N, C-alpha and C positions, 0 to 999 in steps of 0.2 A: 504494500500500500504506500502511496506517495502522499506528501503533504498537501498536494493540490486537491486531494479528495476530501479534506475538511473544508466545507463551504458554509458561509454564513448568509450569503445573498440569495433570497428566494428565487430571483429571476434566473440566476445561473443554474440552480437545481432544476427549475422548470424547463429551461432550454435543453439541458442535457438529457433529462428523462424523456422528453418529447422526441428528441432525436433518436434515442434508443428504441422507443416504441415504433417509430417509423421503420426501423431496421428489423422489426418483428420480435423484439425482445419482450419477455414477460417481466413486468416491473413489480417488485415487492417492496413494501415499506413497513418498518418496525418503529412505531412511535414510542419514545421513552421520555422521561423527565430526568435522565441521567442517574447518577449514583448507581451505576450498573452492577448487577450481580449475576449469578448463574442462571436465574430465571430469564433475564433479558437475553443472555447468550443462547439459550435454547430457542427463543423466538427467532433469533437471527439464523440459527442453524436450520430451522424449519423453512424460513424464507429462502435461504440459499438453496435448499433442497428442491423447492418448488418453483423458483423464479430464476431468470437469467441475469437480472440486474437488481441489486438490493440497495435501498436507501435506509439508513438508520438515522432517526431524528433524535436530537438531544436538546430539550428545551423545557425549562421549568415555566409552566404556563400560569402567569399571574391571575388571569381572569377566572380560574376555577377555584381560587382560594378566597374565602370570606375574610374581612378585615381582622377577625379574631383568630384566624387559623395560622398555620405554621409556615407561611410563605418565606419569611425572612430566615428562619432557621432550617428550612428544607435543605437537605444535603446537596451541595454542589461540588462535584469532584471531577472537573473536566480532564485534568491530567491523568487521574486514575482510569477514567472512562476511556481515554485515548489508548492507554496501555492495554486495556482489555480488548479494545476493538481492533488494534493492529493485526493480531494473528487471525482474526475472523475474515480479513480480506474482503470486506464489503466494498461496494463500488463508490458510494458517497456517504460521508458522515455529515449530516446537516446540523450545524451548531449555530443557529442564529442568535442575535441579541434580541431583547424585548423590542427595541426600536425598529429592528428589521422586520419583525412580525406584525407589530401594532404601530403603524405609522402615526405621526402626529394628527390628531383629530379623528382617530379611529372611532367608529360609532355604529358598527354593524355586528349583530350577534344572532346565534341560532337559538330559537326558543324550542324547548323540548316539551313533550306531553306527559301522559299518565305514567309511563315507565319511569320517568325521572322524579316523580313525586313521592315514591315510596322509599322506605329504608334509608339509604344514603341521602336521598333527596329531602327527607324530613329533617335530618341533622344538618345537612349542608344545602340549603335551598337554591343557591346560585351555582352549585358545583357543576351540574350536568350541562347547564347553559354554557359554561366556560369550556367544558370538555368537548361538547358538540361543535363549538365555534372553532377551536384549535384543530380538531380532527378534520373538519371540512376544509379548513385552510391548508392543512398538510396534504389532503387528497388533491386539492387543486394545484398545489405546488409540485408534488411528486408524480402525479398522474399514474398511480399504481393500478395494477390489475388485481392485486390482493394486498390486504393489510392484516398484520398479525398482532393479536392481543393475547394477554395471559388470562386464563380462566379465573384467576384469583379475583380479578375485578369484574365479576360476572355481570353485575347490573350495568356497569359501564359498557361492557361488550354488547348487552342487549340494547342499550340506548343508541350506541353507535350503529349497530345493525339496522335498527328501526329508522334512524336518520338516513342511512345509505339507501334503504328501500324506498322510503317516502320521497326522497329527493332525486331518485333515479340515478344514483351514482353508479358508474360502471366499474364497481370494485367489489370483490369478494371479501367479506369480513370473516376472518378465521380466528377461532379461539383455540389456543394451545394449552395442554394440561399444566396445572400448577406445579412448579418445581419447589420441592420442600427440603428443609434441613433434616439431618438424621433422626431427630425426634418428631418429625412431622410438621413442624411449624412452617407455614408458607413463607418463602423468601420474599422480603419486602425491603425497600429502601428505608422504611421507618423502623425496622427491627433494631437498627443501631442506636435508637433512642432509649431502648430498654436497659434498666440496670441489670446486674447479674441475677438478682432475685426475681425481678419481673420477667426476665427472659426464661428463667427456669419454670415459673408458674404459667407462662404463656403456652407451654406444651399442652395445657388443658384444652386449648382450642382444637387441635387436630384429634385429641382423644375424644372429645365430644362428637366430632363429625364421624369418627369411627363407630361410635355407639349408634348413631343414626343409620349408618350403612349396615351394621350388623342387624339392627332391628328390621330394616327393610328386607334384608336377605332372609330373615326368619319369617317374613310374610306380614309384618306389622304395617297397617295402612292408616291407623289413627294418628293424625298429625298432632293433636293435642298431647297424646301420650308420648310421642316422640320428642316434642319440645320439652316436656317435663323432664325426660331423661337427659336430654342435652344440657338443660339448665343445671341439673343435679351434678353433672360432671364439671361444668364450669365453676360451680360454687365450691368445689373442693379446693380451688385456688383462692385464698383469702384476699388477694390483691385484685381479683377480677371484678370489674364493674360492667355488667351486661347492658349494652345499649339496645340490641334487639336480637331475637331469634325468630326466624320465619321459615315456614315451609310453603313453597309457592309453585305455581305453574312455571315451567322452565322457559317459556316464551313470553307470556304476558306479565309474569311476576305477581299475579294476583294470588293472595294467600288462599290455601285450600284446607279443608277440614279432613278430607280423606284422600289418600294417595291412590290414584286410579290404577286399575289393573292393566289398562292399555293406555299408551301415551295419548294425551289430548291434542298435542301439536307435534307433528313429525318434523323435528328440527332439520333433519337431513334434507327435507324437501322444501324448506323455506328459501326463497330466492336470495342469493347473496350471503347466506349464512352457513358456516360449517363449524362443527365441534369436532376436534381431533380426539375422539375417544376410541380406543381400540376394539372394545367389545360391542356394546349395544349403542347405536347412534340415536336412539329415541328414548331419552330419559322421561320418567313419569313425573318427577318433581325435582326441585332444587332446594337445599337447605342453605340459608343465608344467615350470617351472624356478624355482629360487631361487638367487640369487647375492649374496654380500656384497662390498661395496666399502668397506673400512675398517670402521666400526661400523654401517654402513647395510645392511640386508638388503632386497633387492628381489625381487619375484616377477613373473612374466609368463607368458603362454601364447599358443598359437594353435591354431585348429581346422584339422584336415586333412580333405580331402574325397576 
């Protein structure tokens, strides 16, 4: 990889990706906010496996943070990110400044609907407006055929997919499996905020999701009973403060009381949406949760079949 592949000017990225598309190349984009970890690298590997030309974006998007949130302390590690990206041999690393993305007088945003009002949307009302705005901008800049997102941010994935479908974006939105630490905790840039004790107790999150999966494998369909058992596991960690536990339809994110025996929405048949799950591509439900440990808020999820 050469230094010229780190680009900050959106016009240059747009020009190069459009030229590659004219040559018949399949373009893949991996949007990130930096502070890269193994989860991001797996997204890049998937993009490289499926595409001919890959753009990785590194941009901490200010418009998806509320004034009371952690924008200023959000980890920014461009040098470390670059060292991780070098051996990945991607075609473009797009590292714009805020001024390059949001020009003076910028005043256009994407309004999102019902999918964005639940769960994360209740806690962070302007969050998905900011996410949808930056993702649409990145899609217009990079002109991808496919965009790769982590399943860990499942609601974000659903909101982006809905936006792409509603606005007729010619891009496939691909969700890749969550990459986890040895104890099961989902890899996240925010994990570095945890103290040693908080990090130890945060293992209750994947343990609680495992309980849900085991219950489903045993034939349990009662969502209330499942939530009760998930909560019991989380409460074994004294530092855990539960924000929400939800069992929902995997496409609409509407909460359900009974997990259906057959999938209500065939995700694999939804235009422009793909879940990279090796076994059954038609989940019956998704478990979503958010838990605080000290000042750090962690989210996670699992699909139920």
